[in-house]
C-alpha positions, -999 to 999 in steps of 0.1 A, spaced: -762 162 413 -795 181 414 -805 189 378 -832 213 368 -840 224 333 -861 254 324 -873 270 291 -877 307 288 -888 327 258 -893 364 252 -922 375 232 -921 412 223 -922 430 257 -939 402 275 -919 375 291 -936 341 293 -924 309 310 -926 279 286 -916 242 287 -908 238 324 -888 206 327 -870 197 359 -859 168 380 -851 167 417 -830 140 434 -840 136 471 -810 113 478 -786 140 466 -803 166 487 -798 144 517 -762 139 508 -758 177 505 -772 182 539 -747 157 553 -717 171 535 -725 208 540 -734 205 577 -744 238 593 -737 257 561 -764 237 542 -790 257 524 -822 237 516 -835 238 480 -868 256 479 -899 246 459 -896 245 422 -915 277 416 -896 296 443 -862 284 428 -872 295 393 -884 329 405 -851 334 424 -830 322 394 -848 346 370 -842 374 394 -805 366 397 -802 364 359 -818 399 356 -847 385 336 -872 400 360 -870 433 378 -840 442 357 -849 479 359 -846 479 397 -812 483 413 -806 456 439 -773 460 457 -764 423 463 -771 416 426 -762 447 407 -733 463 426 -701 469 406 -681 450 432 -699 418 422 -689 410 386 -696 374 375 -668 360 353 -684 326 348 -718 309 345 -718 300 382 -742 320 404 -753 324 439 -791 325 440 -807 341 470 -836 322 485 -857 324 516 -835 299 533 -802 314 523 -779 317 492 -779 286 470 -744 280 455 -731 270 431 -759 273 406 -747 266 371 -769 285 346 -767 299 311 -789 310 283 -790 296 247 -814 306 219 -841 318 243 -838 289 267 -823 287 302 -803 257 313 -796 253 350 -785 228 376 -773 227 412 -742 205 416 -735 187 448 -706 202 469 -690 174 489 -679 195 518 -687 227 537 -698 258 518 -681 283 541 -656 294 530 -666 286 495 -642 261 478 -625 270 445 -647 261 415 -620 238 401 -624 216 432 -661 211 427 -662 180 405 -700 182 400 -696 214 380 -680 197 351 -705 169 352 -734 193 354 -720 214 325 -715 183 304 -751 172 310 -766 206 302 -746 208 270 -759 174 261 -794 187 265 -785 217 244 -773 194 216 -805 174 219 -828 204 217 -809 226 192 -824 212 160 -859 222 172 -853 258 183 -873 272 154 -901 246 155 -924 249 186 -943 217 179 -911 197 177 -897 214 207 -928 205 228 -924 168 217 -887 168 226 -894 184 260 -919 157 267 -893 130 259 -866 148 279 -881 137 312 -876 100 302 -841 107 288 -830 122 321 -839 90 339 -814 72 317 -788 99 316 -789 107 353 -809 81 372 -797 88 407 -782 122 405 -748 114 389 -746 117 351 -739 84 335 -742 95 298 -742 131 289 -748 124 252 -786 128 253 -790 124 215 -777 88 218 -804 78 243 -837 62 236 -869 82 241 -892 57 258 -893 35 289 -896 4 267 -864 10 249 -842 18 280 -811 -4 278 -800 -25 307 -769 -15 326 -737 -33 315 -733 -67 331 -695 -66 329 -683 -54 363 -653 -37 347 -674 -18 322 -681 18 334 -717 30 334 -711 56 307 -702 29 282 -737 18 273 -726 -8 246 -695 -23 232 -680 -18 197 -671 -46 173 -648 -39 144 -615 -21 135 -604 3 162 -605 40 153 -604 73 171 -616 106 157 -606 139 174 -616 174 165 -604 206 183 -629 235 178 -618 269 189 -641 299 189 -631 335 192 -653 363 205 -642 398 199 -654 434 204 -633 461 187 -638 499 191 -608 515 173 -606 541 201 -576 551 222 -596 554 254 -616 521 250 -598 488 252 -607 461 227 -617 427 241 -614 392 227 -618 357 242 -608 323 229 -623 291 241 -620 256 228 -635 221 230 -620 187 221 -645 163 207 -638 126 205 -654 95 191 -637 63 201 -648 31 183 -628 5 203 -636 -30 213 -637 -40 250 -657 -32 280 -633 -7 295 -606 3 270 -579 27 281 -570 56 259 -544 84 264 -546 115 243 -523 145 244 -528 181 234 -497 199 223 -488 236 218 -462 251 196 -431 267 211 -441 299 230 -478 292 223 -502 307 249 -510 281 276 -544 265 279 -564 277 310 -597 271 328 -596 234 317 -627 214 325 -625 176 318 -651 150 311 -659 127 340 -645 97 320 -610 111 325 -593 88 350 -565 111 362 -550 145 354 -520 166 364 -533 190 391 -511 218 377 -531 216 345 -564 224 363 -550 252 384 -542 276 354 -569 302 355 -576 331 332 -587 352 362 -550 354 373 -521 370 355 -498 346 336 -464 339 350 -434 318 340 -445 289 361 -478 283 343 -484 248 329 -479 248 291 -482 212 283 -483 187 269 -517 181 283 -523 144 288 -558 129 293 -560 92 302 -597 81 299 -621 53 293 -643 66 265 -681 65 263 -696 47 234 -707 78 216 -692 111 206 -683 133 236 -663 164 245 -631 154 263 -624 188 277 -630 225 274 -605 253 278 -598 290 273 -566 308 264 -552 344 264 -540 350 228 -521 382 222 -541 395 192 -574 388 175 -572 371 141 -588 400 121 -583 437 131 -610 460 119 -621 496 117 -657 507 110 -667 544 103 -702 555 98 -711 592 94 -745 606 88 -747 634 63 -783 647 57 -804 618 44 -773 597 36 -749 575 55 -712 573 45 -696 540 55 -660 528 55 -648 494 66 -611 483 68 -602 447 77 -567 433 81 -558 397 86 -530 392 112 -499 378 95 -498 348 120 -532 336 109 -536 309 82 -550 327 51 -573 299 40 -610 302 49 -640 280 44 -660 313 44 -654 348 55 -682 375 55 -688 409 71 -724 417 79 -733 454 81 -769 458 95 -788 491 96 -812 494 126 -841 517 131 -842 528 95 -862 520 64 -851 498 35 -820 507 16 -832 527 -14 -799 537 -29 -764 522 -26 -731 533 -41 -700 514 -31 -665 503 -39 -648 472 -25 -611 464 -29 -618 427 -27 -647 403 -27 -683 412 -35 -711 431 -17 -747 417 -16 -779 433 -3 -803 412 18 -838 405 7 -852 428 34 -828 455 22 -816 462 57 -783 443 57 -752 445 36 -733 412 32 -697 416 22 -685 382 10 -647 383 13 -643 347 3 -617 320 10 -586 342 10 -574 377 18 -553 393 -9 -515 393 -6 -516 426 13 -539 409 39 -560 440 39 -594 447 24 -616 478 24 -652 489 16 -665 524 11 -700 534 2 -729 558 5 -764 545 16 -798 562 16 -831 548 30 -868 547 22 -897 547 47 -893 524 76 -918 495 81 -925 470 108 -904 443 91 -872 462 94 -848 455 123 -848 477 154 -823 479 183 -824 501 214 -786 502 216 -778 508 180 -794 542 175 -781 570 154 -745 564 144 -740 537 170 -737 506 148 -714 476 142 -700 452 116 -702 415 126 -677 391 111 -684 354 103 -656 331 94 -642 295 97 -606 285 92 -602 247 88 -570 229 100 -561 259 123 -564 270 159 -556 304 173 -536 289 202 -518 265 179 -532 236 199 -531 203 180 -533 165 186 -502 145 177 -517 114 162 -486 94 171 -490 102 208 -525 87 210 -521 55 231 -548 28 229 -542 -3 249 -560 -28 227 -549 -53 201 -545 -41 165 -533 -8 150 -561 18 154 -569 44 128 -564 79 142 -581 109 126 -574 144 140 -587 177 128 -591 213 141 -609 245 132 -613 282 142 -647 297 141 -659 332 148 -685 337 176 -700 372 182 -672 390 165 -681 427 165 -664 459 152 -682 491 164 -684 524 146 -655 545 158 -673 577 149 -699 572 176 -699 567 214 -688 532 223 -715 511 240 -697 496 269 -725 472 278 -744 452 252 -759 422 268 -762 400 237 -725 402 227 -713 374 249 -745 354 254 
């Protein structure tokens, strides 16, 4: 597996490359040349690869139409790209952006590249994704502190030697690794102990499992524009079990007539899996033959917390339906927001808020409003209304907000947005529902099998969290492309 990591930050209108951190594996490049044969494309220099990647991600020359990159016939539905270089098209390049940074790697394809094999058959993709997500978790606490970020980037070079010494990830939990050469642990001496179990546990066996589902949504409340929503989940595990190579089997279950799980990607510690489980793809229409569980995962767990699998699902409705109307009358704005919780959703929130930003305007000078439920707060900058709905919707499952807003003189500190001009605006929802998943997916504690002495303690939880949940003003033209919505 060829891993490269790059940092990218936008500063006003100037784009500057920061924190370059990468690692090449010559042995993997030689293996790729052997496997790919005549279809092999050599990896260019680091600078040439970075330039080609930024071009493919439209972070440079995005104002220029390039047919092979920008044509409507080439719509990318995943984070896997084909990057054009001087020696040919590099594929599959796994790349995504998170909080101003770019994470990328080039997995090994053990076979010919023409015709391109299905993504589900490239095992290096799941390994590369797990490693990149491990780097994300390692860096995420430092995103707002440049000095701390610089320090962590410096340590990351040493951590990659431990996590991926010869090109194959051995431990994707970067946070659990030591940050200096002196502290690098020796590899396990037990020949039966897999490399990803860096140490052994002593004590009472216990397994903790948490299913986290996130829902993205864009609603327009228009007849001629289709609303869009996406659900994707992750199953996180922490297995404290004695032994050098303990065997665990965990099952995910769905309620009757629940939407099947799709696009399943498993951790490399999973020892076997039903092929039918991996073949269900959201890119294809659902039919009666689709695999709907139970989803069994036998595995030898790493020593630390890890994500056992990722998945998506096509649920029939979003959890909260909304309508936002904003009309400009002279120097005032009239707003109306209606929200309705679907009856199938658990009405018990840890938090539920609707944020109503006002871009390209001055501070809110006057506000008159009426809410049917909850309370409305004004941000310190006086450019954002925060509607705190609370932990429950009323019995009607509907809430509404009406109001009139006027503004003062705009200053540099107030938010701007090139897309949200005039009446084009949105409401963004933030919520978390504990002990609930939109798919209904759950872990049956009694079905968890652990082949070790003693009765293990099993703890299972689940949650649904909003992620980029937007409701656009139905009284203005709908922006069909807004690049930050699904970043």
